[in-house]
C-alpha positions as CSV (number, residue, x, y, z in Angstrom):
1,M,-18.7,152.4,-88.8
2,A,-21.1,150.4,-86.7
3,G,-22.4,149.8,-83.1
4,I,-22.9,146.8,-80.8
5,Y,-25.9,146.5,-78.6
6,I,-26.0,144.0,-75.7
7,H,-29.3,143.3,-74.1
8,F,-29.1,142.4,-70.4
9,P,-32.6,141.3,-69.5
10,F,-32.4,141.2,-65.7
11,C,-34.0,143.7,-63.3
12,V,-34.3,143.9,-59.5
13,K,-37.9,144.6,-60.1
14,K,-40.0,145.2,-63.2
15,C,-41.2,148.9,-63.4
16,R,-45.0,149.4,-63.9
17,Y,-44.7,151.0,-67.3
18,C,-42.0,148.8,-68.8
19,D,-42.9,146.8,-71.9
20,F,-39.3,145.7,-72.8
21,Y,-38.2,142.1,-72.4
22,S,-36.9,141.6,-68.9
23,I,-37.1,139.2,-66.0
24,T,-36.3,139.3,-62.2
25,K,-34.7,135.9,-61.9
26,R,-31.2,137.2,-61.0
27,E,-30.0,133.7,-60.1
28,L,-29.7,133.0,-63.8
29,I,-27.2,135.9,-64.4
30,P,-24.1,133.7,-64.2
31,E,-25.6,131.2,-66.8
32,F,-26.6,134.2,-69.0
33,I,-23.2,135.7,-68.9
34,Q,-21.6,132.4,-70.1
35,A,-24.3,132.2,-72.9
36,L,-23.5,135.8,-73.9
37,K,-19.8,135.0,-74.2
38,R,-20.6,132.0,-76.4
39,E,-22.8,134.2,-78.6
40,I,-20.0,136.6,-79.1
41,S,-17.6,133.8,-80.0
42,L,-20.2,132.4,-82.5
43,T,-20.8,135.9,-84.0
44,G,-17.1,136.5,-84.8
45,E,-17.5,134.7,-88.1
46,S,-19.9,137.0,-89.8
47,P,-20.1,140.1,-92.1
48,F,-19.8,142.2,-88.9
49,S,-16.2,141.1,-88.5
50,D,-15.2,143.4,-91.4
51,L,-16.6,146.6,-89.8
52,T,-15.1,149.1,-87.4
53,F,-17.2,149.6,-84.3
54,K,-17.6,153.1,-82.9
55,S,-19.9,152.2,-80.0
56,V,-20.9,149.5,-77.5
57,Y,-24.1,149.9,-75.5
58,F,-25.1,147.7,-72.6
59,G,-28.9,148.1,-72.3
60,G,-31.7,146.3,-70.5
61,G,-33.0,145.5,-68.1
62,T,-30.5,146.8,-65.6
63,P,-27.0,146.0,-66.9
64,S,-25.3,147.7,-64.0
65,L,-26.1,144.4,-62.2
66,I,-23.3,142.8,-64.2
67,K,-20.2,142.3,-62.1
68,T,-17.2,144.3,-63.2
69,P,-15.0,141.3,-64.0
70,D,-17.7,140.0,-66.3
71,I,-17.9,143.4,-68.1
72,E,-14.1,143.3,-68.5
73,D,-14.4,139.8,-70.0
74,I,-17.2,140.8,-72.4
75,L,-15.4,143.8,-73.7
76,S,-12.2,141.8,-74.0
77,L,-14.0,139.2,-76.1
78,L,-15.6,141.8,-78.3
79,S,-12.4,143.7,-78.9
80,G,-10.7,140.4,-79.8
81,K,-13.4,139.6,-82.3
82,F,-14.1,143.0,-83.8
83,K,-12.2,146.1,-84.6
84,F,-13.0,149.1,-82.3
85,A,-12.5,152.7,-83.2
86,D,-9.9,154.5,-81.2
87,N,-12.5,156.7,-79.5
88,V,-15.1,154.0,-79.1
89,E,-18.0,155.0,-76.9
90,I,-18.9,152.3,-74.3
91,T,-22.2,153.0,-72.5
92,L,-23.8,151.2,-69.6
93,E,-27.3,151.8,-68.5
94,S,-27.7,152.2,-64.7
95,N,-30.4,152.8,-62.2
96,P,-30.0,155.0,-59.1
97,G,-29.3,153.1,-55.9
98,A,-26.7,153.2,-53.2
99,A,-24.0,155.5,-54.5
100,D,-20.4,154.3,-54.0
101,N,-17.4,156.1,-55.4
102,R,-15.2,153.0,-55.4
103,E,-17.8,151.0,-57.4
104,F,-17.9,153.8,-60.0
105,E,-14.1,153.8,-60.2
106,K,-14.1,150.0,-60.8
107,L,-16.8,150.4,-63.5
108,K,-14.7,153.1,-65.2
109,N,-11.6,150.8,-65.1
110,T,-13.5,148.1,-67.1
111,G,-13.6,150.5,-70.2
112,I,-17.1,151.9,-69.6
113,N,-16.7,155.6,-70.5
114,R,-20.4,156.7,-70.6
115,L,-23.1,156.1,-68.0
116,S,-26.8,156.4,-68.9
117,I,-28.8,156.8,-65.6
118,G,-32.5,156.0,-65.5
119,C,-33.6,158.7,-63.0
120,Q,-37.0,159.1,-64.8
121,S,-38.1,161.6,-62.2
122,F,-37.0,163.6,-59.2
123,N,-40.4,163.5,-57.6
124,D,-41.1,160.7,-55.1
125,D,-44.8,160.4,-55.9
126,E,-44.1,160.0,-59.6
127,L,-41.4,157.4,-58.9
128,R,-43.8,155.4,-56.7
129,L,-46.4,155.6,-59.5
130,M,-43.9,154.2,-62.0
131,G,-42.8,151.4,-59.6
132,R,-39.3,152.6,-59.4
133,I,-37.2,151.3,-56.5
134,H,-35.1,154.5,-55.9
135,T,-36.1,157.8,-54.3
136,A,-35.6,161.3,-55.7
137,K,-32.8,161.9,-53.2
138,E,-31.0,158.7,-54.3
139,A,-31.3,159.7,-57.9
140,W,-29.7,163.1,-57.1
141,E,-26.9,161.6,-55.0
142,F,-26.2,158.7,-57.5
143,T,-26.0,161.1,-60.5
144,S,-23.8,163.6,-58.6
145,L,-21.3,161.0,-57.6
146,A,-21.3,159.3,-61.0
147,K,-20.5,162.7,-62.6
148,S,-17.5,163.1,-60.3
149,V,-16.1,159.9,-61.8
150,F,-17.3,159.8,-65.4
151,D,-16.7,162.4,-68.1
152,N,-19.9,161.6,-70.0
153,I,-23.2,161.2,-68.1
154,S,-26.7,161.0,-69.5
155,I,-29.9,160.9,-67.6
156,D,-33.4,159.8,-68.6
157,L,-36.6,161.5,-67.7
158,I,-40.2,160.5,-68.4
159,Y,-43.1,163.0,-69.0
160,G,-46.8,162.6,-69.6
161,L,-47.4,160.6,-66.5
162,P,-51.0,160.3,-65.2
163,G,-51.7,163.4,-63.1
164,Q,-48.4,165.1,-64.0
165,T,-48.6,168.8,-64.6
166,E,-46.4,171.0,-66.7
167,E,-45.2,172.7,-63.5
168,L,-44.2,169.3,-62.0
169,F,-42.2,168.3,-65.0
170,L,-40.5,171.7,-65.1
171,K,-39.3,171.0,-61.6
172,N,-37.8,167.7,-62.8
173,L,-36.0,169.6,-65.6
174,H,-34.7,172.2,-63.2
175,T,-33.3,169.5,-61.0
176,A,-31.8,167.7,-64.0
177,V,-30.0,170.8,-65.3
178,N,-28.6,171.7,-61.9
179,L,-26.8,168.4,-62.0
180,K,-25.2,169.5,-65.3
181,P,-25.3,166.1,-67.1
182,D,-23.7,166.0,-70.5
183,H,-26.9,164.5,-72.1
184,I,-30.6,164.4,-71.2
185,S,-33.2,162.1,-72.8
186,T,-36.8,163.0,-72.2
187,Y,-39.3,160.3,-73.2
188,M,-43.0,160.7,-73.5
189,L,-44.7,157.9,-71.5
190,S,-45.9,155.1,-73.8
191,W,-48.0,152.6,-72.1
192,S,-49.4,149.2,-73.0
193,D,-52.4,147.3,-71.7
194,K,-49.9,144.5,-70.9
195,T,-48.2,146.6,-68.2
196,P,-49.5,147.3,-64.7
197,L,-49.5,151.1,-65.3
198,G,-51.3,150.6,-68.6
199,R,-54.0,148.6,-66.8
200,M,-54.3,151.2,-64.1
201,I,-54.9,153.9,-66.8
202,K,-57.3,151.7,-68.7
203,T,-59.4,150.9,-65.7
204,G,-59.5,154.5,-64.4
205,K,-57.5,153.9,-61.3
206,V,-55.2,156.8,-62.4
207,P,-56.2,159.5,-64.9
208,Y,-55.6,159.2,-68.6
209,P,-52.7,161.5,-69.5
210,D,-54.1,164.7,-71.0
211,Q,-52.6,164.9,-74.5
212,E,-52.8,168.7,-74.8
213,I,-50.7,169.0,-71.6
214,V,-48.3,166.3,-72.8
215,S,-47.8,168.1,-76.1
216,S,-47.2,171.4,-74.2
217,M,-44.7,169.6,-71.9
218,Y,-42.7,168.6,-75.0
219,L,-42.5,172.2,-76.3
220,V,-41.7,173.5,-72.9
221,T,-38.9,170.9,-72.6
222,H,-37.4,172.1,-75.9
223,R,-37.4,175.7,-74.9
224,F,-36.1,175.1,-71.4
225,L,-33.2,172.8,-72.4
226,I,-32.2,175.0,-75.4
227,N,-32.0,178.0,-73.0
228,A,-29.9,175.9,-70.6
229,G,-27.3,175.4,-73.4
230,Y,-28.4,171.9,-74.7
231,Q,-28.7,171.1,-78.4
232,H,-31.9,169.4,-79.3
233,Y,-30.5,166.9,-81.8
234,E,-33.2,164.2,-81.9
235,I,-36.8,164.1,-80.9
236,S,-36.1,162.9,-77.4
237,N,-32.5,163.8,-76.9
238,F,-30.5,166.8,-75.9
239,A,-26.7,167.2,-75.7
240,L,-24.4,169.6,-73.9
241,N,-21.1,170.6,-75.5
242,N,-21.8,168.3,-78.5
243,K,-21.8,165.1,-76.4
244,K,-24.4,163.4,-78.5
245,S,-25.0,159.6,-78.1
246,I,-22.7,158.1,-80.7
247,H,-24.5,154.8,-80.4
248,N,-28.0,156.1,-80.9
249,T,-26.9,158.4,-83.6
250,G,-25.8,155.3,-85.5
251,Y,-29.4,154.0,-85.5
252,W,-30.8,157.3,-86.8
253,D,-28.1,157.4,-89.5
254,H,-29.2,153.9,-90.6
255,T,-25.7,152.5,-90.1
256,P,-25.1,148.7,-89.2
257,Y,-25.5,147.5,-85.7
258,L,-25.0,144.1,-84.1
259,G,-27.4,143.0,-81.4
260,L,-26.4,140.4,-78.7
261,G,-28.6,138.9,-76.0
262,P,-32.3,137.8,-76.0
263,S,-34.6,139.9,-78.1
264,A,-31.7,141.9,-79.5
265,H,-31.9,143.1,-83.2
266,S,-29.1,143.5,-85.7
267,F,-29.0,145.4,-89.0
268,Y,-26.5,145.1,-91.9
269,G,-26.9,146.2,-95.5
270,S,-30.6,145.5,-96.3
271,Q,-30.8,142.7,-93.8
272,R,-32.5,142.8,-90.4
273,M,-32.0,139.9,-87.9
274,W,-33.3,139.3,-84.4
275,N,-32.8,136.9,-81.5
276,I,-35.3,134.8,-79.6
277,D,-36.9,136.8,-76.7
278,N,-36.7,134.1,-74.0
279,V,-33.7,133.9,-71.6
280,F,-34.2,130.2,-70.9
281,K,-34.2,129.2,-74.5
282,Y,-31.3,131.6,-75.2
283,I,-29.2,130.0,-72.5
284,R,-30.1,126.5,-73.6
285,L,-29.3,127.1,-77.3
286,L,-25.9,128.6,-76.6
287,E,-25.1,125.8,-74.1
288,N,-25.4,123.6,-77.2
289,H,-23.3,126.1,-79.3
290,K,-26.3,127.1,-81.4
291,K,-27.0,130.6,-82.4
292,P,-30.1,132.1,-80.7
293,A,-31.5,133.5,-84.0
294,A,-35.3,134.0,-84.2
295,G,-35.7,135.5,-87.7
296,T,-34.4,137.6,-90.5
297,E,-36.0,140.1,-92.9
298,K,-34.6,141.5,-96.2
299,L,-35.7,145.1,-96.7
300,S,-36.9,146.2,-100.1
301,Q,-35.6,149.4,-101.7
302,E,-38.9,151.1,-100.7
303,Q,-38.6,149.9,-97.1
304,T,-35.0,151.1,-96.9
305,L,-35.9,154.5,-98.3
306,L,-38.9,154.8,-95.9
307,E,-36.7,154.0,-92.9
308,K,-34.1,156.6,-94.0
309,I,-36.9,159.2,-94.2
310,S,-38.6,158.3,-90.9
311,L,-35.3,158.1,-89.0
312,G,-33.9,161.3,-90.6
313,L,-37.1,163.2,-89.7
314,R,-36.3,162.5,-86.0
315,T,-33.0,164.4,-86.1
316,Y,-31.8,168.0,-86.2
317,R,-30.2,167.3,-89.7
318,G,-33.5,166.2,-91.2
319,V,-33.8,164.5,-94.6
320,E,-32.3,165.2,-98.0
321,L,-34.9,166.7,-100.3
322,D,-33.6,164.4,-103.0
323,L,-35.2,161.5,-101.1
324,L,-38.6,163.3,-101.3
325,T,-38.8,164.0,-105.0
326,D,-42.5,162.9,-105.3
327,A,-43.7,164.8,-102.2
328,F,-43.6,168.5,-103.2
329,D,-47.2,169.2,-102.0
330,I,-46.6,167.6,-98.6
331,I,-43.3,169.5,-98.2
332,S,-45.0,172.8,-99.1
333,D,-47.9,172.1,-96.7
334,L,-45.5,171.3,-93.8
335,I,-43.5,174.5,-94.3
336,R,-46.6,176.6,-94.7
337,T,-48.2,175.3,-91.5
338,G,-44.9,175.6,-89.4
339,Y,-44.2,171.9,-89.1
340,A,-41.0,172.0,-91.1
341,K,-38.4,174.2,-92.7
342,K,-35.8,173.9,-95.5
343,N,-32.1,174.3,-94.9
344,N,-29.2,173.4,-97.3
345,N,-31.4,171.2,-99.4
346,R,-32.7,169.3,-96.4
347,L,-36.2,169.2,-94.9
348,I,-36.0,169.7,-91.1
349,L,-38.9,169.4,-88.7
350,T,-39.6,172.2,-86.2
351,P,-40.3,171.3,-82.6
352,K,-44.0,171.4,-83.5
353,G,-43.3,169.0,-86.3
354,M,-41.3,166.6,-84.2
355,L,-44.4,166.2,-82.0
356,V,-46.1,164.5,-84.9
357,A,-43.0,163.0,-86.7
358,D,-44.6,159.6,-87.0
359,E,-47.7,161.0,-88.7
360,I,-45.5,163.1,-91.1
361,A,-43.5,160.0,-91.9
362,A,-46.7,158.2,-92.7
363,R,-47.7,160.9,-95.2
364,F,-44.3,160.5,-97.0
365,A,-44.8,156.7,-97.0
366,K,-47.7,157.1,-99.4
367,T,-45.3,158.7,-101.9
368,V,-42.5,156.1,-101.8
């Protein structure tokens, strides 16, 4: 089983914290859609054509800017080139805006069966700080209406913002849970000097996020959402009634995925591939029926093992102890200090351990 990721790089406005590849030149969208369709046609002749796909994910950017007839065309092309599982999950990322029941119905009729909504916060001051273009009220109304149309809704929240307190983030969590989404993703703010918010933090225009408070927010989030009935199945992700993200679970399970669009990555076997990260070059290459490939990398056995360990540590299932045969001392230390536990021959991080999962993975890397 495998997944397809489509990167739609256009936004109405770039958020202050965003370091993903995106642009605001929406007049290029029609040309981009044509280029994307050509890439799908060119990708049909590849090892991916032998796989069954269990998920399609439209990410960005703001892929909800794609017109519904174009979404229908893209999905029709994909299903004609590749085999879809009967219960294929098709997710579209969306940002809150003017809520319209008829538009949601049109979207659902294209085949989209899961909506991931970038609320990020239900606090207007925090939304302004992040450079978001919606209000808290719009986020609530948009999500409420989307939930009345779609059976599977996920919302994103960001914590660890400059000046954000534990109490303020708890209010966001309360609001989110009251909406009863099927899935909640909570992401710790990661900022780069290249972004406007990163420069504001670096120059002292806004306070540097207090790491002790940020760590406390993570543990509070875990307890709060568990008590609300959500399953904490991956570092940043919580599911209600077992509605985990099928697409993202594929990444953590180290299964193949096909990436389409500028800057998209693909993975198959031991091979990783990626596209150029420039919309203009992407369109030009595909106008000439050339693939927009930028590079490939063949993973060694050691790299593959390390990826399985680091990805597995992120999830509630953890890592098979058989993959950690030379790390007895590390395992013992993690269990003794409360960062991990053993269960059914697997090493599983506790919430305290998930806070430092990258550091723990780095310790295991020295034994591979």
